[in-house]
C-alpha positions in Angstrom: 2.3 8.7 -70.0 -1.1 10.4 -70.3 -2.2 7.9 -68.0 -0.6 9.0 -65.2 -1.9 10.3 -62.0 -0.6 14.1 -61.1 -0.9 15.1 -57.7 1.0 18.3 -56.8 1.8 19.7 -53.3 3.4 22.3 -51.9 4.5 23.2 -48.4 3.8 26.6 -47.2 4.4 28.3 -44.2 2.0 28.1 -40.9 -0.1 31.5 -42.1 -0.3 30.0 -45.6 2.4 32.1 -47.7 5.8 30.5 -49.1 9.4 31.4 -48.2 8.8 33.8 -51.5 6.0 35.1 -50.5 3.2 32.9 -52.6 0.2 32.6 -51.0 -1.6 28.9 -50.8 -4.8 29.7 -52.1 -3.0 31.5 -55.3 -0.9 28.3 -55.8 -4.0 26.0 -56.0 -6.3 28.1 -58.4 -2.9 28.4 -60.5 -2.4 24.7 -60.3 -6.4 23.8 -61.1 -6.3 26.1 -64.2 -3.3 24.3 -65.7 -5.7 21.3 -66.7 -2.7 18.8 -65.9 -3.0 18.0 -62.8 -5.8 15.0 -61.0 -5.4 16.5 -57.5 -3.6 19.6 -55.5 -2.6 19.8 -51.9 0.0 20.8 -49.1 3.1 18.8 -47.1 5.0 19.2 -44.7 6.6 22.8 -42.5 3.2 22.2 -40.6 1.1 20.1 -37.8 -2.0 18.6 -38.3 -3.8 21.5 -36.6 -2.2 23.8 -38.5 -2.4 22.4 -41.5 -6.6 22.3 -41.3 -6.7 25.6 -40.9 -4.6 26.4 -44.2 -7.0 23.8 -45.7 -10.1 26.0 -44.8 -8.6 28.8 -46.2 -8.7 27.3 -49.3 -12.5 27.2 -49.6 -14.0 25.4 -51.9 -11.6 23.3 -55.1 -12.4 21.7 -58.2 -9.4 19.7 -57.6 -9.4 16.7 -55.1 -7.4 18.1 -52.1 -4.9 16.0 -50.2 -2.7 16.9 -47.4 0.0 15.0 -45.4 0.9 17.2 -42.7 4.7 17.1 -40.1 3.8 14.5 -37.0 3.6 17.6 -35.1 6.7 20.3 -35.1 10.9 19.2 -34.7 12.9 19.4 -31.9 16.7 19.0 -31.6 18.2 16.6 -28.7 21.9 16.9 -29.4 22.4 15.6 -33.2 18.9 14.3 -33.5 15.7 15.7 -34.5 12.7 14.5 -33.7 9.2 15.2 -33.8 6.8 14.6 -30.9 3.2 14.7 -32.4 1.3 11.5 -31.4 -0.3 9.5 -33.4 -4.1 9.9 -31.5 -3.6 13.7 -32.2 -2.0 13.7 -35.7 -5.0 10.3 -36.8 -7.9 12.5 -35.0 -7.2 16.2 -36.8 -6.4 14.5 -40.3 -9.9 12.8 -39.4 -11.8 15.8 -39.2 -10.6 16.9 -42.7 -11.4 13.9 -44.6 -14.9 14.6 -42.5 -14.3 18.2 -44.7 -13.8 16.6 -48.1 -10.4 16.1 -48.0 -9.9 12.6 -50.1 -6.3 11.7 -50.1 -4.7 11.8 -46.6 -0.7 11.2 -45.6 2.1 12.6 -43.3 5.5 14.0 -44.4 7.8 15.0 -41.4 8.3 12.5 -38.2 5.3 10.1 -39.6 5.3 6.8 -38.2 3.9 3.2 -39.0 1.7 4.2 -35.6 1.1 7.4 -37.2 -0.5 5.9 -40.5 -2.1 3.0 -38.4 -4.6 5.4 -36.4 -5.1 7.4 -39.0 -6.3 4.4 -40.7 -8.2 3.4 -37.9 -10.0 6.7 -37.3 -11.0 7.0 -41.3 -13.0 3.9 -40.7 -14.8 4.7 -38.3 -16.1 7.9 -40.3 -19.2 7.3 -42.5 -19.7 6.1 -45.7 -20.7 9.6 -46.6 -19.0 12.7 -46.7 -18.7 16.5 -48.0 -17.7 16.7 -51.7 -14.4 19.6 -50.5 -14.2 21.9 -47.0 -15.2 25.3 -47.1 -13.9 28.3 -46.1 -15.7 30.1 -43.2 -16.9 32.8 -43.4 -17.8 36.2 -41.3 -21.0 37.2 -41.4 -20.2 40.6 -38.7 -20.5 44.0 -40.5 -17.3 45.5 -40.7 -16.1 49.2 -40.9 -15.2 50.7 -44.4 -11.3 51.4 -44.5 -10.2 53.7 -46.8 -9.0 51.9 -49.7 -6.4 54.9 -51.3 -5.7 58.3 -50.3 -5.4 61.5 -51.4 -2.3 61.2 -53.3 -4.1 57.5 -55.3 -6.4 59.5 -56.4 -4.9 62.5 -58.1 -2.4 60.6 -59.7 -5.5 58.7 -61.4 -7.2 61.2 -61.6 -4.0 62.4 -64.3 -3.4 65.3 -62.4 0.6 65.6 -62.2 1.8 65.1 -59.3 4.6 65.5 -57.0 6.0 63.3 -54.6 9.1 64.6 -53.0 12.3 62.4 -50.9 13.7 63.6 -47.0 16.1 61.2 -45.9 15.3 60.2 -42.1 17.5 61.6 -39.4 20.8 59.6 -38.0 19.6 60.3 -35.0 16.2 60.0 -32.5 15.3 63.9 -32.8 12.5 63.7 -35.3 12.1 67.9 -34.5 13.6 69.0 -37.7 12.7 66.4 -40.2 8.6 67.0 -38.7 9.3 70.7 -39.7 10.8 69.9 -43.2 8.1 68.1 -44.0 6.0 70.3 -42.9 7.2 72.7 -45.1 7.0 70.5 -47.7 3.6 70.1 -47.5 2.6 73.7 -47.6 4.7 74.2 -50.5 2.4 71.5 -52.6 4.0 68.1 -52.3 1.6 65.1 -52.9 3.5 62.8 -51.2 6.5 62.4 -48.8 8.9 59.3 -49.4 11.5 57.9 -46.6 14.2 56.0 -48.2 15.5 52.9 -45.8 18.8 53.2 -44.4 19.9 54.2 -48.0 23.7 52.7 -49.0 23.2 50.5 -46.3 23.9 52.8 -43.2 22.0 53.1 -40.3 18.8 55.7 -40.1 15.6 55.6 -38.2 13.4 53.6 -39.7 11.7 54.8 -43.2 8.2 52.5 -42.0 8.1 54.4 -38.2 8.9 57.8 -40.1 6.6 57.7 -42.1 3.7 56.6 -40.1 4.4 59.6 -37.7 4.7 62.2 -40.1 1.1 60.6 -41.6 0.2 60.9 -38.4 0.7 63.8 -37.4 0.3 66.1 -40.9 -1.9 63.9 -42.3 0.7 64.2 -45.4 0.3 60.9 -47.7 3.9 59.0 -47.3 5.7 56.5 -49.4 8.0 54.5 -46.9 10.8 52.5 -48.6 11.1 49.0 -48.1 14.6 47.0 -49.0 15.1 43.3 -48.9 18.5 43.4 -47.2 17.1 43.8 -43.9 14.0 41.4 -43.1 13.2 38.4 -43.6 9.3 37.3 -44.4 7.8 37.5 -40.9 9.5 40.8 -40.2 7.9 41.7 -43.3 4.7 41.0 -43.0 4.4 42.1 -39.8 5.8 46.1 -41.1 3.4 45.7 -43.5 0.3 45.1 -41.1 1.5 47.7 -38.5 1.6 50.4 -41.7 -1.5 49.8 -43.0 -3.2 50.0 -39.9 -1.9 53.0 -40.2 -3.7 54.2 -43.1 0.0 54.2 -45.3 -0.9 53.2 -48.4 1.8 52.9 -50.6 5.0 51.4 -50.6 8.1 51.3 -52.5 9.7 47.9 -52.9 13.8 48.1 -53.7 16.3 44.9 -53.8 18.1 47.8 -51.5 22.1 48.6 -51.1 24.1 45.4 -50.0 25.7 45.9 -46.1 29.5 47.7 -47.2 32.1 44.7 -47.2 33.8 45.9 -44.5 30.7 45.8 -41.7 29.6 41.5 -43.1 31.1 40.6 -40.4 29.1 41.9 -37.9 25.6 42.9 -39.6 24.6 40.4 -41.8 22.4 41.1 -45.2 18.9 39.0 -45.1 17.9 38.9 -49.0 14.7 36.3 -48.9 13.1 38.6 -51.7 14.0 40.4 -54.5 12.3 43.3 -55.5 9.7 41.1 -57.7 8.9 39.2 -55.2 8.3 41.9 -52.7 5.8 43.3 -54.8 4.2 39.3 -55.5 4.0 39.3 -51.5 2.9 42.8 -50.7 0.0 42.3 -53.0 -1.0 38.8 -51.5 -1.9 39.6 -48.2 -5.4 41.4 -49.8 -8.2 39.6 -51.0 -11.1 37.6 -49.4 -10.0 36.2 -46.0 -6.6 37.5 -46.1 -4.6 40.2 -43.8 -5.4 43.2 -45.7 -9.2 44.4 -46.6 -7.7 45.9 -50.1 -3.8 46.2 -51.3 -1.1 48.3 -51.1 0.2 50.1 -54.3 3.6 48.9 -54.6 6.0 51.5 -56.5 9.3 50.1 -57.8 12.7 52.0 -58.8 13.3 52.1 -62.7 17.5 53.2 -63.3 16.3 55.5 -66.6 21.1 55.7 -66.8 21.1 51.9 -66.7 23.8 51.1 -69.5 21.9 47.7 -71.0 18.6 50.1 -70.9 16.5 47.0 -72.9 17.1 44.8 -69.8 17.0 47.4 -67.3 12.9 47.8 -69.2 12.4 44.1 -69.5 12.7 44.1 -65.6 10.3 46.8 -64.9 7.6 44.7 -66.6 8.6 41.3 -64.8 7.4 44.1 -61.6 4.7 45.2 -63.3 3.6 41.2 -63.7 4.2 41.3 -60.2 2.0 43.4 -58.8 4.3 46.9 -59.1 2.3 50.0 -60.0 4.9 52.4 -61.3 8.3 53.6 -60.6 10.1 55.9 -59.4 13.5 57.0 -61.4 17.0 58.3 -61.0 17.0 61.8 -61.9 17.1 62.6 -64.9 20.3 65.3 -65.8 21.0 63.6 -69.3 19.8 63.6 -72.9 19.9 59.5 -73.1 17.5 59.6 -69.5 15.2 61.4 -71.4 15.3 59.0 -74.5 14.8 56.2 -72.1 12.0 57.6 -70.3 10.3 58.1 -73.8 11.3 54.6 -74.7 9.6 53.6 -71.3 6.4 55.3 -71.7 6.0 53.7 -75.3 6.8 50.3 -74.2 4.7 50.0 -70.4 2.0 51.5 -71.7 -0.4 54.0 -69.9 -1.0 51.6 -67.3 2.5 52.0 -65.6 2.6 55.4 -63.5 5.9 57.0 -63.7 7.2 59.7 -61.5 10.3 60.7 -63.4 12.8 61.5 -61.0 14.3 65.2 -60.2 17.9 66.0 -58.3 18.8 69.0 -58.4 22.9 69.7 -58.7 23.9 72.6 -56.4 27.7 72.3 -57.1 30.9 71.0 -59.5 32.0 69.1 -57.0 28.4 68.0 -56.1 27.8 66.5 -59.4 30.9 65.0 -60.2 30.5 63.4 -57.0 27.4 62.4 -58.2 28.9 61.1 -61.8 31.6 59.1 -60.2 30.5 57.5 -57.0 27.1 57.3 -56.8 25.2 54.8 -58.6 23.0 54.7 -60.9 23.0 58.9 -61.9 24.9 60.0 -64.9 25.1 64.0 -65.3 26.3 65.3 -68.6 29.6 66.5 -69.0 27.4 70.0 -70.3 26.1 70.3 -66.8 29.0 69.6 -64.7 30.6 72.4 -67.0 28.8 74.5 -66.1 28.4 75.0 -62.2 32.3 75.6 -62.6 33.3 78.5 -60.5 29.8 79.3 -58.5 29.0 80.1 -54.9 26.6 78.3 -53.6 23.6 81.1 -53.9 24.6 80.9 -57.8 25.2 76.8 -57.9 21.2 77.2 -56.1 19.9 79.0 -58.8 21.7 77.1 -61.4 20.4 73.6 -60.4 16.8 74.7 -60.3 17.6 76.0 -63.5 18.9 72.5 -64.9 15.7 70.8 -62.8 13.4 72.9 -64.1 14.8 71.6 -67.9 14.6 68.3 -66.8 11.4 68.1 -65.9 10.2 70.0 -68.9 11.6 67.4 -71.2 10.4 64.5 -68.7 7.0 65.7 -68.5 5.3 63.7 -71.7 6.6 60.5 -70.9 5.5 61.2 -66.9 2.4 61.4 -64.9 4.2 62.8 -61.9 7.9 63.7 -60.6 9.7 62.9 -57.4 12.5 65.7 -55.7 15.2 63.9 -54.7 15.9 66.8 -51.2 20.6 67.3 -51.4 21.8 67.7 -48.6 18.7 68.2 -46.9 17.9 71.8 -48.4 14.1 72.2 -47.3 14.0 75.7 -48.7 16.2 75.0 -51.9 12.8 72.3 -52.7 10.6 74.9 -52.0 11.8 77.0 -54.5 11.9 73.8 -56.8 8.0 73.3 -55.9 7.2 76.9 -56.4 8.9 76.8 -60.2 7.1 73.7 -60.8 3.4 74.5 -60.5 4.3 78.2 -62.0 5.7 77.0 -65.2 2.1 75.0 -64.8 4.7 71.4 -65.2 2.9 69.9 -62.1 -0.9 70.6 -60.8 
């Protein structure tokens, strides 16, 4: 029906975001750009006052705006849900919107004939000439300069081979040993410390709080992992704002391991996002009138050992489209992983920053365990056999040799390396960093 009037309306939370993390201004822009819509607006979820604040965030719009808030917020009394917003208040707030340029007005949940009648009377009392569209309030106050990147990003963007190293946070409340280990890795030449978010869904000290402490005390750049498993949208946003305020400029967005089956009766999964939606939400927090003065750089995970790597690669492309800037890969411990890394570089191009995963194998038992019980890791049979009968010192030496060769094979296709610390062996990782630098593989 070419003559049909098409109005598209979105339900967003009071802070302007949908439950999937899309901001209302972005949604309005996309509808305006599509060319198939006659009007766009907001409905439901918020009461009139909150809805007016949302409209002000939209700024000037090309299409007519429609606003249909709820009549207040719901109150549950036994089996009944009631909205207690008074018709007079509803009418007054919507009349203010009309005076500011909104052209289509109505109500959603809880709206009664009394609300509409009061609105009609309030609109009739307005002057005939009204502005065309609302304008966003712009502050003229001078704000202090905020560092938008850090030494790690500057080095990465300059084309130098960076070293990120993962060190799992403590299982208890004592951070003394952890900070000492981080300090040693920093002195050895690590550019960035990455901190897993409760790996395999077992509780450890919070990765973001640890990251803030490390950054504050050592000045070391940090990359806290953020899973979709344990936080809803509100908790995620609150944590991101705190990270930014503490000077953290990168996060790793991953879906996260599910809670073990036996514990699900007591500990619940959340999964309001997947990693792609989480990345999109994180970058949407920055911009004019938004919560952050500049976007966080979002990295994702890339499994070079996926059985169907073409699917993994398509997912990586989707992650880039949703705001991620690069990837940390699973360990390169096979020839096929190198082939897949090369294919990744050829497919994604130079825009995607890739840190090739390097995890030293330290014993045959360790290699067999990783091959059979750690998701996303594949260790070539030849490597497993080479560790047979070696003691700890011999195992570590062979592990360093294998790791350096893996880094050499990965270097042409990677922007740096993501080193994973086995069994908290800081001294081993100091030696690995030194060898990578001595070989000229890392800067």
